[in-house]
C-alpha positions in Angstrom: 38.5 26.6 -4.4 35.2 28.0 -4.5 36.4 31.2 -5.1 39.3 30.2 -8.3 37.2 27.5 -10.1 34.8 27.6 -13.0 30.9 26.4 -12.2 31.2 23.2 -14.2 34.9 21.8 -12.8 33.8 23.0 -9.3 30.5 20.7 -9.5 33.0 18.0 -10.6 35.4 18.5 -7.9 33.1 19.0 -5.3 31.3 15.8 -6.0 34.8 13.8 -5.7 36.0 15.2 -2.3 31.9 14.4 -1.1 32.4 10.6 -2.1 36.0 10.5 -1.2 34.9 11.9 2.5 32.3 9.6 2.8 34.1 6.1 1.3 36.8 7.5 3.9 34.2 7.7 6.7 32.5 4.1 5.9 34.9 2.0 4.4 38.6 3.4 6.2 36.8 4.4 9.2 38.4 8.0 9.2 37.6 10.4 12.0 36.8 13.7 10.3 34.5 16.6 11.1 32.5 17.1 8.2 30.4 20.6 7.7 26.9 19.7 7.5 25.0 19.5 5.4 27.9 18.1 2.5 26.1 16.1 -0.4 26.9 15.3 -4.2 25.5 18.3 -7.0 23.6 15.9 -9.3 22.9 16.6 -12.5 19.4 18.2 -13.0 17.3 15.3 -15.0 15.6 16.7 -18.4 12.4 18.4 -18.4 11.3 16.0 -21.3 11.7 12.1 -21.1 10.6 9.1 -23.1 8.3 7.9 -20.8 6.8 11.4 -19.9 6.1 11.9 -23.9 4.4 9.0 -24.2 1.8 9.8 -21.5 0.9 13.0 -23.9 -2.0 10.9 -25.6 -4.3 10.8 -22.5 -3.7 14.3 -21.7 -4.5 15.3 -25.1 -7.9 13.6 -24.6 -8.2 15.1 -21.5 -7.3 18.8 -22.8 -9.6 18.2 -25.7 -12.9 17.4 -23.6 -11.9 20.3 -21.4 -11.8 22.9 -23.8 -14.9 22.0 -25.5 -16.9 23.5 -22.2 -19.6 21.0 -21.8 -22.1 22.4 -19.6 -22.9 20.1 -16.1 -26.6 19.9 -15.7 -27.3 16.7 -13.3 -25.1 17.9 -10.2 -26.0 20.3 -7.3 -24.8 21.2 -3.8 -20.9 20.3 -2.7 -20.9 18.3 -6.1 -21.5 21.2 -8.5 -18.7 23.3 -6.4 -16.2 20.5 -6.4 -16.7 20.0 -9.9 -17.0 23.8 -10.3 -13.6 24.9 -8.8 -12.0 21.5 -10.3 -13.0 22.6 -14.0 -11.3 26.3 -13.3 -8.1 24.3 -11.6 -7.6 22.1 -14.5 -7.7 25.5 -17.0 -4.9 26.7 -14.7 -2.5 23.5 -14.9 -3.5 22.8 -18.6 -2.2 26.2 -19.5 0.7 26.1 -17.3 0.1 28.5 -14.8 0.6 26.2 -12.0 2.2 23.2 -12.0 3.8 22.6 -8.6 1.7 21.0 -5.7 2.5 23.3 -3.3 1.3 26.3 -5.2 -1.9 24.6 -5.8 -2.4 24.1 -2.1 -2.4 27.9 -1.5 -5.2 28.5 -4.3 -7.9 28.1 -1.6 -7.0 30.7 0.4 -6.5 33.0 -2.6 -9.7 32.0 -4.2 -11.9 33.3 -1.0 -9.7 36.9 -1.1 -10.7 37.6 -4.4 -9.4 38.9 -7.8 -7.1 41.7 -8.4 -6.5 43.7 -11.2 -3.8 45.3 -13.2 -3.2 46.9 -16.7 -4.7 44.3 -19.1 -4.7 41.4 -16.8 -6.2 40.0 -13.4 -4.6 38.3 -10.9 -4.9 36.3 -7.6 -2.0 36.3 -5.0 -0.8 33.3 -3.7 0.9 33.6 -0.1 3.1 30.9 2.1 3.9 32.0 5.5 7.7 31.7 6.5 7.6 33.1 10.0 4.8 32.6 12.2 2.9 35.4 14.1 3.5 33.4 17.1 6.9 35.0 18.1 9.7 33.2 19.6 10.9 33.3 23.0 13.1 36.6 22.4 10.5 38.5 20.2 8.3 38.0 23.1 10.5 39.3 25.5 11.3 42.2 23.1 7.5 42.8 22.6 7.2 42.9 26.6 9.9 45.6 27.1 8.3 47.3 24.5 4.9 47.1 26.6 6.6 48.3 29.9 8.1 51.5 28.0 4.5 52.0 26.3 1.6 50.1 27.9 -0.4 51.2 25.0 -1.8 47.6 23.0 -1.4 49.5 19.6 2.2 48.8 20.1 1.9 45.2 20.0 -0.7 45.4 17.0 0.5 44.1 13.9 0.6 46.7 11.1 -0.5 45.2 7.5 3.2 46.1 6.3 4.6 44.0 9.4 2.5 41.0 8.4 3.6 41.4 4.8 7.0 40.7 6.1 5.9 37.2 7.1 5.2 35.6 3.7 6.2 34.8 0.5 4.1 35.6 -2.6 3.3 34.5 -5.9 1.2 36.4 -8.2 -0.8 34.5 -10.1 -1.9 36.0 -13.3 -4.9 34.7 -15.0 -5.2 34.2 -18.6 -8.5 35.8 -20.5 -9.6 32.0 -20.7 -8.9 31.4 -16.9 -10.5 34.9 -15.7 -13.9 34.2 -17.7 -14.1 30.4 -16.2 -12.9 32.0 -12.5 -15.9 34.7 -13.2 -18.3 32.0 -13.9 -17.3 29.7 -10.8 -18.0 33.0 -8.4 -20.9 33.9 -9.9 -22.7 30.1 -9.6 -21.0 29.1 -6.5 -19.9 32.3 -4.7 -16.3 32.7 -3.3 -16.4 30.5 -0.7 -14.1 27.0 -1.3 -16.0 23.9 -1.3 -16.0 22.3 2.5 -16.2 19.3 3.9 -19.4 18.6 6.7 -16.6 19.6 9.5 -16.1 22.9 8.1 -12.8 22.3 6.5 -11.6 23.3 3.2 -12.1 20.2 0.5 -8.6 19.2 -0.6 -7.4 20.5 -4.1 -6.7 17.0 -5.4 -10.2 15.8 -4.4 -11.3 18.6 -6.3 -9.6 18.1 -9.8 -10.0 14.5 -9.1 -13.8 14.9 -9.2 -13.4 17.2 -12.4 -11.3 15.1 -14.4 -13.4 11.8 -13.6 -16.2 13.1 -15.1 -14.6 14.5 -18.5 -11.8 11.4 -18.6 -12.6 9.1 -21.7 -9.6 6.6 -20.9 -8.3 5.8 -17.3 -7.8 9.3 -15.4 -4.4 10.0 -13.7 -3.8 8.1 -10.7 -2.5 11.2 -8.8 -2.1 14.8 -9.1 1.4 14.4 -9.2 0.7 12.1 -12.4 -1.4 14.9 -13.8 1.3 17.7 -13.0 3.9 15.8 -14.6 1.9 15.4 -17.7 1.2 18.9 -17.6 4.8 20.1 -17.6 5.8 17.9 -20.7 3.0 19.3 -22.3 3.9 22.9 -21.4 7.2 22.3 -22.1 6.9 22.1 -26.1 4.6 24.7 -26.0 5.9 27.3 -23.4 9.4 28.9 -22.8 11.6 26.9 -20.7 12.4 29.5 -18.4 8.5 29.8 -17.5 8.2 26.2 -17.4 10.9 25.9 -14.7 9.2 29.0 -13.0 5.8 27.0 -12.7 6.8 23.7 -11.9 9.4 24.8 -9.5 8.8 26.0 -5.8 11.0 29.2 -4.7 12.2 29.8 -8.3 11.1 33.3 -8.1 9.4 35.3 -5.4 7.1 37.6 -6.5 6.8 41.0 -5.6 4.9 41.8 -2.2 1.5 43.7 -2.5 2.9 47.0 -1.1 5.9 47.0 -3.7 3.9 46.0 -6.6 1.4 48.7 -5.7 4.2 51.4 -5.7 5.4 50.2 -9.1 1.8 50.5 -10.4 0.2 53.7 -9.3 4.1 55.6 -7.7 2.4 56.3 -4.9 4.4 56.1 -1.4 3.2 54.7 2.0 2.6 56.9 4.9 5.6 55.9 6.9 6.4 56.9 10.4 9.3 59.7 9.9 12.9 58.3 9.8 15.3 58.8 12.6 18.7 60.1 10.6 20.1 61.7 13.5 20.2 59.0 16.2 23.8 58.5 15.9 27.2 60.8 14.6 28.4 60.7 11.4 31.9 60.4 12.6 32.1 57.4 14.8 32.8 57.2 18.6 36.2 55.0 17.6 36.9 53.2 20.1 40.4 51.4 20.8 40.9 47.4 21.5 43.2 45.4 23.7 44.3 42.0 22.3 44.5 39.7 25.5 47.3 36.9 24.9 45.3 34.5 27.1 44.2 30.8 25.5 40.5 30.1 24.7 40.0 28.3 27.7 40.9 31.8 29.6 38.5 33.4 27.4 35.8 31.2 27.9 36.3 31.8 31.4 35.8 35.3 31.2 32.8 35.2 28.9 31.2 33.0 32.0 32.0 35.9 34.2 30.5 38.3 31.7 27.3 36.0 31.8 27.0 35.9 35.5 26.4 40.3 35.1 23.0 39.2 34.1 22.0 36.6 36.6 21.6 39.2 39.6 19.4 41.7 37.7 15.9 41.6 37.9 13.3 42.0 35.2 12.4 45.6 33.7 14.1 49.2 34.1 16.1 48.0 37.3 17.4 44.8 36.4 18.6 46.6 33.2 20.2 49.4 35.2 21.8 46.7 37.7 23.0 44.9 34.4 24.7 47.9 32.9 26.9 48.4 36.5 28.0 44.8 36.6 29.0 44.9 32.9 30.8 48.3 33.5 32.1 46.8 36.8 33.4 43.7 34.9 35.4 45.7 32.2 36.5 47.9 34.7 38.0 45.6 36.9 39.5 42.6 34.8 42.6 43.3 32.8 42.7 39.9 31.3 39.4 39.9 28.8 40.3 39.6 25.3 39.1 41.7 22.6 36.2 39.3 21.5 35.0 39.2 25.0 35.0 42.9 25.4 33.0 43.8 22.1 30.4 41.5 23.2 30.5 42.8 26.8 30.0 46.5 24.9 27.4 44.9 22.4 25.3 43.9 25.4 25.5 47.1 26.9 24.2 48.7 23.9 21.3 46.5 23.7 20.1 47.1 26.8 20.5 51.2 26.0 19.4 51.5 22.4 17.8 48.8 21.7 17.5 45.9 19.4 15.4 45.7 16.3 12.1 46.8 17.6 14.2 50.1 18.5 13.8 50.3 22.2 15.4 49.3 25.2 16.1 45.6 25.4 15.6 44.2 28.7 18.4 42.2 30.6 16.9 38.9 30.2 16.6 39.6 26.2 20.3 40.7 26.4 21.5 37.6 27.7 19.4 35.4 25.4 20.9 37.5 22.8 24.5 36.9 24.1 24.0 33.2 24.7 23.2 32.5 21.0 26.3 33.3 19.5 28.8 34.0 22.6 30.4 31.0 23.3 31.3 29.8 19.7 32.5 33.5 18.7 34.9 33.4 21.5 36.4 30.1 20.8 36.8 30.4 17.0 38.0 34.1 17.3 41.8 33.1 18.5 42.2 32.4 14.9 41.3 35.9 13.9 44.1 37.9 15.0 44.4 41.7 15.1 40.7 42.5 15.0 41.1 46.0 13.7 43.3 44.8 11.2 40.9 42.0 10.1 39.5 42.1 6.4 35.8 41.8 5.4 36.8 38.0 4.0 38.4 37.1 7.7 35.2 38.2 9.3 33.0 36.0 6.9 35.3 32.9 7.7 35.0 33.4 11.3 30.9 33.8 11.2 30.7 30.7 9.0 32.6 28.4 11.6 30.0 29.7 14.1 27.5 29.1 12.0 28.4 25.5 11.4 28.4 24.7 14.9 24.4 25.3 14.9 22.6 21.9 15.6 19.4 22.4 13.3 18.5 25.0 10.7 16.4 27.1 12.9 19.3 27.0 15.4 21.5 28.5 12.6 19.1 31.2 11.1 18.9 32.6 15.1 22.5 32.5 15.1 23.0 34.4 12.0 20.5 37.2 12.8 22.6 37.5 16.1 25.5 37.5 14.0 24.2 39.9 12.0 23.1 42.5 14.8 26.2 42.3 16.3 28.3 43.1 13.3 26.6 46.1 12.4 27.1 47.3 16.2 30.9 46.2 15.6 30.8 48.4 12.1 29.6 51.7 14.0 31.5 51.6 16.9 34.8 50.1 16.4 35.0 51.1 11.9 35.0 47.5 11.0 34.4 46.4 7.4 31.2 45.6 6.3 30.0 41.9 5.2 27.4 40.7 4.1 26.1 37.3 6.2 24.9 34.6 3.7 21.5 33.4 4.9 21.0 30.6 2.1 21.0 28.1 4.6 17.8 28.5 6.2 15.0 25.8 6.5 13.1 28.3 4.5 15.0 30.8 2.5 14.0 34.1 3.3 14.4 36.1 0.1 14.4 39.9 0.8 12.0 40.7 -1.8 11.3 44.5 -2.8 12.8 46.6 -5.6 12.8 50.4 -6.1 10.9 51.5 -9.0 12.3 54.1 -11.5 10.6 56.9 -10.1 11.7 56.5 -6.9 15.2 55.8 -8.1 15.0 59.7 -9.2 13.4 60.7 -6.5 16.3 59.5 -3.9 18.8 61.2 -6.7 17.0 64.4 -5.8 16.9 64.3 -2.2 20.8 63.1 -2.4 21.7 66.6 -4.5 19.2 69.0 -2.6 20.6 68.1 1.0 22.9 70.2 2.5 25.5 67.8 2.8 29.1 68.7 1.6 29.2 68.3 -2.0 31.7 65.8 -2.2 29.7 63.5 0.0 26.6 64.3 -2.3 28.3 63.2 -5.4 29.7 60.1 -4.0 26.6 59.2 -3.0 24.4 59.8 -6.1 27.4 57.7 -7.9 27.1 54.9 -5.5 23.2 54.5 -5.9 23.7 55.0 -9.9 26.3 51.9 -9.7 23.7 50.2 -7.4 20.8 50.2 -9.7 22.2 50.6 -13.1 24.9 47.9 -12.5 23.4 45.9 -9.4 26.7 45.8 -7.9 26.9 44.8 -4.1 27.7 46.7 -1.5 30.8 45.4 -0.8 31.9 46.0 -4.2 30.9 49.4 -4.4 33.0 50.4 -1.4 35.8 48.8 -2.6 35.9 50.2 -6.0 39.2 51.7 -6.9 40.0 54.1 -9.7 41.5 51.4 -12.0 38.5 49.7 -11.7 36.9 51.9 -14.4 38.3 51.6 -17.5 38.2 54.2 -20.1 40.1 56.2 -22.6 41.8 59.7 -20.3 41.8 61.8 -23.4 38.9 60.3 -25.3 35.4 60.6 -23.4 33.4 58.9 -26.4 34.8 55.5 -25.4 32.8 53.1 -24.3 34.1 52.3 -20.8 33.4 49.7 -18.7 33.8 49.1 -14.7 35.6 46.0 -13.4 34.6 44.1 -10.4 37.5 42.3 -9.3 38.9 41.0 -6.0 41.6 43.6 -4.2 43.2 44.4 -0.8 39.4 45.6 0.4 37.6 42.9 -0.4 37.6 39.3 -2.4 34.9 38.2 -4.5 32.0 35.7 -3.3 33.0 33.5 -6.0 34.8 32.1 -9.1 32.0 34.3 -11.0 31.9 37.6 -9.0 34.7 38.9 -11.3 33.0 40.6 -14.3 33.1 43.4 -16.5 30.1 46.1 -16.6 29.3 47.9 -20.0 28.7 51.6 -18.9 27.6 52.3 -22.4 25.1 49.7 -22.0 23.8 49.9 -18.9 24.4 53.1 -17.6 24.8 55.5 -21.0 23.5 58.6 -19.5 25.3 58.6 -15.9 28.7 57.5 -17.7 30.0 61.0 -18.0 29.2 61.6 -14.2 31.2 58.6 -13.3 34.5 59.2 -15.3 34.2 63.4 -14.3 34.6 62.0 -10.5 37.7 59.3 -11.5 39.5 62.3 -13.1 39.0 64.4 -10.0 39.5 61.9 -7.9 43.3 61.0 -9.9 43.9 64.9 -9.3 43.5 64.7 -5.7 46.5 62.3 -5.8 50.2 63.4 -5.6 51.8 60.2 -5.8 52.5 57.7 -8.7 49.9 55.1 -6.7 47.0 56.6 -8.5 45.2 53.2 -9.5 45.3 52.0 -6.2 43.5 54.3 -4.7 39.8 53.8 -3.9 37.0 55.5 -6.2 35.3 56.5 -2.8 36.6 57.5 -0.1 37.3 61.2 2.2 39.6 63.8 0.7 43.5 62.7 1.1 42.3 59.2 2.6 42.3 57.6 -0.8 43.3 54.2 1.2 40.5 53.9 4.0 37.1 52.9 3.2 34.4 55.5 3.5 32.1 54.6 6.6 28.6 53.2 5.8 27.1 56.3 7.4 28.6 58.7 5.1 27.9 56.6 1.6 25.8 54.0 2.2 23.4 55.1 5.0 22.3 58.4 3.7 21.3 56.4 0.6 19.1 54.0 2.2 17.6 57.0 4.1 17.1 58.6 0.6 15.6 55.3 -0.7 12.9 55.1 2.2 11.6 58.5 1.9 11.4 58.1 -1.6 8.9 55.4 -1.3 7.8 55.4 2.4 8.9 51.5 2.8 11.2 51.5 5.7 12.5 48.0 5.0 14.5 49.2 1.6 18.1 48.6 1.6 21.0 49.2 -0.5 20.8 45.9 -1.7 17.5 46.0 -2.9 19.2 47.9 -5.7 20.7 44.6 -7.1 17.3 43.0 -6.7 15.9 46.1 -9.2 18.5 46.1 -11.7 18.2 42.1 -12.0 14.2 42.5 -12.0 14.3 44.9 -15.1 16.5 43.7 -17.0 15.4 40.5 -17.0 12.0 42.0 -18.7 14.2 43.8 -21.3 15.9 40.8 -22.1 13.0 38.8 -22.7 11.0 41.4 -24.7 10.7 40.3 -28.1 9.1 44.1 -29.0 10.0 47.1 -26.9 7.6 47.8 -24.4 6.2 44.7 -24.4 7.2 43.2 -20.8 8.3 46.8 -19.5 5.5 49.2 -19.7 6.3 52.9 -20.6 4.0 53.4 -17.5 6.8 51.7 -15.4 9.9 53.3 -16.5 8.6 57.1 -16.0 9.6 59.3 -13.4 7.3 61.7 -11.6 7.7 64.5 -14.2 7.1 61.9 -17.0 10.2 61.8 -18.3 11.7 58.2 -18.6 14.0 56.8 -16.3 15.9 53.8 -17.4 18.5 53.7 -20.5 18.2 52.5 -23.7 14.3 51.8 -23.8 13.8 52.4 -27.7 17.1 50.0 -28.3 17.4 46.0 -28.6 19.4 45.6 -25.3 20.2 41.9 -26.4 21.7 43.2 -30.0 23.6 45.7 -28.3 25.2 43.1 -25.7 26.3 41.1 -28.9 23.2 38.2 -28.4 20.5 37.2 -30.7 18.3 39.8 -31.8 15.1 40.2 -29.4 12.7 38.3 -31.7 14.8 35.3 -31.9 14.8 32.8 -28.7 18.2 32.3 -27.1 19.6 30.8 -23.3 22.4 33.5 -23.6 20.3 36.2 -22.3 19.9 34.7 -19.2 23.6 33.7 -18.9 24.2 37.3 -19.9 22.1 38.8 -17.2 23.7 36.0 -14.2 27.3 37.4 -15.6 26.3 41.0 -15.3 25.1 39.8 -11.6 28.0 38.2 -10.8 26.6 34.4 -10.6 28.0 30.9 -11.5 24.8 30.4 -13.4 21.1 31.8 -13.9 19.8 29.5 -11.0 20.6 32.2 -8.4 20.1 35.0 -10.5 16.1 34.1 -11.1 15.8 32.1 -8.0 16.5 34.9 -5.3 16.6 38.6 -7.4 14.4 38.4 -10.0 10.8 39.0 -8.8 8.8 39.7 -12.4 8.6 35.8 -13.4 5.3 35.9 -12.6 4.4 39.2 -15.0 6.6 37.8 -17.5 4.1 34.2 -17.4 1.2 36.2 -17.4 1.7 37.7 -20.4 2.5 34.8 -22.4 -0.5 33.1 -21.3 -2.7 36.2 -22.4 -1.3 35.8 -25.5 -1.4 31.9 -25.6 -4.8 31.4 -24.4 -7.2 33.7 -25.8 -9.3 31.6 -27.5 -11.9 32.3 -30.0 -15.6 31.1 -28.4 -18.6 29.8 -30.1 -21.8 30.6 -29.2 -22.0 27.2 -27.2 -19.1 28.0 -25.2 -20.1 31.7 -24.6 -23.6 30.4 -23.2 -21.6 28.1 -20.6 -19.4 30.8 -19.5 -21.4 33.9 -19.9 -24.3 32.5 -16.8 -27.1 33.7 -18.6 -30.3 31.8 -18.2 -31.2 31.3 -22.0 -29.8 31.5 -25.4 -32.5 34.3 -26.2 -30.5 36.4 -23.2 -27.5 35.5 -24.8 -28.5 36.9 -28.1 -30.1 40.0 -26.7 -26.4 40.5 -24.1 -24.3 40.0 -27.8 -26.7 42.5 -30.3 -26.4 45.0 -27.4 -22.9 45.0 -27.6 -22.4 44.9 -31.3 -20.9 41.2 -31.3 -21.3 38.9 -34.0 -20.3 35.1 -34.3 -17.6 33.9 -32.8 -16.0 36.3 -30.3 -12.9 36.5 -28.6 -12.2 35.5 -24.7 -10.3 38.9 -24.0 -13.4 40.9 -25.7 -16.0 39.2 -23.4 -13.7 40.3 -20.6 -13.7 43.6 -21.5 -17.8 43.9 -21.5 -18.0 42.4 -18.1 -15.7 45.0 -15.6 -18.4 45.2 -13.8 -19.2 41.6 -12.9 -16.3 41.5 -10.8 -17.1 43.8 -8.3 -18.5 41.4 -5.4 -15.2 39.6 -5.9 -12.7 41.9 -5.6 -9.8 41.5 -3.0 -9.5 43.8 -0.2 -6.4 46.1 -0.1 -5.1 46.0 3.8 -3.0 49.0 2.7 -5.8 51.0 1.2 -5.4 53.4 3.4 -1.8 53.8 3.7 -1.4 55.5 0.7 -0.4 58.9 -0.8 0.7 60.7 -3.6 4.9 61.6 -3.2 5.8 64.8 -2.3 9.5 66.1 -1.5 9.8 66.5 1.9 9.6 69.9 3.6 12.5 68.9 5.5 14.9 67.2 3.7 16.0 63.8 6.0 19.5 63.7 4.4 20.6 67.5 6.3 22.8 67.0 9.7 22.6 70.4 10.9 24.6 68.7 14.2 27.9 68.1 12.9 29.6 71.5 12.1 32.9 69.8 11.4 31.3 68.4 8.4 32.1 71.2 5.9 35.6 70.9 6.7 37.8 69.2 5.0 39.8 66.1 6.1 43.0 66.6 7.8 44.9 64.7 5.2 43.4 66.8 2.5 45.1 69.6 4.3 48.2 67.7 4.3 48.0 66.8 0.6 47.2 70.8 0.0 50.2 72.0 1.6 52.4 69.4 0.2 51.4 70.2 -3.4 52.0 73.8 -2.9 55.4 72.8 -1.8 56.1 70.6 -4.7 55.5 73.4 -7.4 57.8 75.6 -5.4 60.3 73.2 -5.7 59.5 72.9 -9.8 60.2 76.8 -9.5 56.4 78.3 -9.6 55.9 81.2 -7.4 53.9 80.7 -4.2 50.7 83.0 -5.2 50.5 80.7 -8.4 51.0 77.7 -6.5 48.3 78.4 -4.0 45.5 79.3 -6.3 46.4 76.1 -8.5 46.2 74.0 -5.7 43.0 75.6 -4.3 41.3 75.2 -7.4 42.6 71.8 -7.6 40.9 70.8 -4.1 38.4 73.3 -4.3 39.3 74.7 -1.5 39.7 79.0 -0.4 42.6 80.5 -1.5 42.7 82.9 1.5 41.8 79.7 4.0 45.4 77.5 2.3 47.4 80.7 2.7 46.7 80.9 6.2 47.4 77.2 6.8 50.8 77.8 5.1 51.6 80.5 7.2 50.4 78.8 10.7 51.8 75.6 9.6 55.4 77.3 9.1 55.1 78.6 12.6 54.2 75.5 13.9 57.3 73.8 12.7 59.7 76.2 13.8 58.5 76.2 17.5 61.3 74.5 19.4 61.6 73.2 22.8 63.5 74.6 26.1 66.2 72.8 24.7 65.9 74.4 21.4 65.0 71.0 19.7 62.6 71.1 17.0 59.3 70.7 18.6 57.3 68.9 15.9 60.2 67.9 13.5 62.2 65.2 13.0 66.1 65.4 12.7 66.9 62.9 10.9 64.5 64.6 8.1 65.2 68.4 8.5 68.4 68.1 5.7 66.1 65.6 3.1 62.9 67.4 3.4 62.6 69.0 -0.2 64.0 66.0 -1.8 61.4 63.7 -0.1 58.5 66.2 -0.6 59.2 66.6 -4.6 59.3 62.6 -4.9 56.0 61.0 -5.7 57.2 57.5 -4.7 57.2 58.4 -0.7 53.8 58.3 0.6 53.3 61.1 3.4 56.5 62.6 4.3 57.2 65.7 6.6 56.7 69.1 5.0 58.1 72.3 5.3 55.0 73.3 6.7 53.3 70.2 8.5 54.4 67.4 10.1 54.5 63.8 8.8 50.7 61.9 9.4 50.4 58.6 10.4 50.9 55.6 7.8 48.8 52.8 9.4 44.9 53.1 8.3 43.5 52.6 11.5 45.7 55.3 13.7 45.3 57.7 10.3 41.4 56.9 10.7 41.3 57.6 14.8 43.4 61.1 14.0 41.0 62.0 11.5 37.9 61.3 13.9 39.8 63.1 16.4 40.8 66.2 14.4 36.7 66.5 13.4 35.8 66.3 17.2 38.0 69.3 18.1 36.6 71.1 15.4 33.1 70.5 16.9 34.2 71.3 20.0 35.7 74.8 18.9 32.3 75.4 17.1 30.1 74.8 20.0 32.6 76.3 22.8 35.5 78.3 20.8 37.4 80.3 23.9 37.1 77.0 26.1 38.4 75.5 23.1 41.5 77.5 22.3 42.4 77.9 25.6 42.5 74.3 26.4 44.8 73.8 23.1 47.1 76.4 24.1 47.6 75.2 27.4 47.9 71.4 26.6 51.0 71.7 24.6 52.5 73.4 27.6 51.6 71.1 30.1 52.8 68.2 27.8 56.7 69.8 27.8 56.5 70.7 31.2 56.1 66.9 31.9 58.9 65.9 29.7 60.9 68.6 31.1 
């Protein structure tokens, strides 16, 4: 229902089912298992109501008195500190910069940390800890394990970048008026927040109440909640609804982390440790699993035996080796292990041999804890999965959702999700299973992975991929996948599952606009009804559109059957129905992004965050460059790295011109992102609303100040001193707050915030050794086995149509980008191979029933991969075809390193096989 129902109808149907289940449980005594939480979705209340509007007369009186900027002369000490801070806090609320109590409570810490500056604005950084520095039991065990391997105390110290990851941030951009008030407060009381007699911070509410009582004409607001409600109502009348929503809601849009913000502003990179790119092979050690037909109870018994493999092990290196030996013995002796128990056992071995999140070998006790978090519900629910090798990404997601629903509380669910994420990553690497994205939205505090890739870093990553020594085919696919993620914001699974038919354009007319269609297919299903969408290439990626269409034409030319449109867009040559493994497509992209930024936390998914963040800035601009500064969109060569920067993309998208307000822009962005409504888009994917709000406040609260107001704000001793100060700067009469700030930049010096990453930055320089180069895989330059087969088939198809062998070889070599001499050699060896016979004069590699019908089957475009005159028929099942391709490359690697032994063995093996058969 969630996948096929429009959002409005989905809400109504969902509420109907929830209320029906609730009534059935209470009134009819139904005994049903209901996943938690299952609640009705209420309609959102309006921002302004009749009651809130009627309170504005009291609000207007407070604002009028506050704006007059009367000085206070009868206060001192603690009272003066509270009054000064309360005045500044009221200014923030009065402007609409802060309209939520949770963020007000974070102001004292930001106040003491100090102010930072970006071009045209100053800001404070509010922070909310989402993960305590006191790690949980598992992480303590991991840390202990690291200390065994490296006893240096520095190995356990938390770096500034690691500390960043434990917080959510909100950048509080200040208007000129609030900057003047903040500076005046700093100059009077310093950057220490008022404190009580016990040295604890005075609550924000107490400071505000103290100030409001001093300016209130009538009865002041009863509490801070009433004050915020009045301020929200007033802001809703003067400020765009999006910004009012952002200022008044918690977690509506997290700001960029300080390191990401610095990367955007300064285009420097973090001095990051080297990225290990060769820790695993490009071609997977493909493992096969055997499905046991035992009932769930028997598999739970086998799981208990697996857990007993850890019980006798000791702590430390000896215990790890003993546990690994016990698991090996468990796998070797027992023949009743199901596929899930076997996978869990292999995962535990990997954790102890290669490590977990800290990239160190884990202790046996830690691996046992990891196993206990997920093993029992995973084994119990895995019986519904069926054949593991044939299970789709959606089936794995459904299995993991059932496991997560067994969690007792949100904390346990979050921990289980992390373990399942680790476990499935192991399955992807070891068993070539499909990649999935686990949903983390049900955690107690939603941990949005806040990061972006800047336009300069995007261009750097493209250059790294282009200059790498990878085969041209892989470089092309990686560049296109990077472009699609950054320009269109498509998900990782959507990119991997794109088919040729999903790129819609006119084949004979490259000038046709073109679009990409994101929709469900046999490789993936949409996350929801809204995941199906059309993305205009001409609007979102006009410069790179031609590269994509050229690749589509190339892929169409590689296919020798009628099933052209159902072939994958990104695949190995000749393997149009097999998903390309992550290590050949996404891992190089992520390595390039990490190298281009110095940030080792970047993932492919952050391309999607970047698309939404920058596109929102463009859509909300009333004038080009108003919200997205030109300096942000330039690459390292001062070239513009974003599309349509001089155009009105609102008008191009069929919306109202950029100078006219319209809510449809947010819905259009949600449509492009594949979300049912702008709620998810704004809450999790946009990280620029703090900047947008700041630019709005800078324009709206830059008042012209009279002499009395200037005297109050400039911290000068006498009016004569004020006149002298103004005369030296050529100021006359009333002056705007922004103008005064321009002459007070030096006054901020004692109150600037420290940058914990100050020594971690350096200008970007392309690496001397490209991290994408992989010299250890000699077979990487060889074509796929299926490519060789397809080229041989195309030669035979042309021969059947009357084309000479020489012309057929040249045409095929050009089409598949092969060496004609190499292709001729394959034809010669293939023909000799197919002529070989057994001792009983039977064909050794040919099927007797296909010999007389070969020509018709080869020429047909309806038969998938028939036997050829010069090549045997490949396997048809995708899993077997994938395994044979990997075995083919293993043989090539072996031949490259030990050619004599490999050739002798390959000649001996067929002889031994036939001797055994005879």
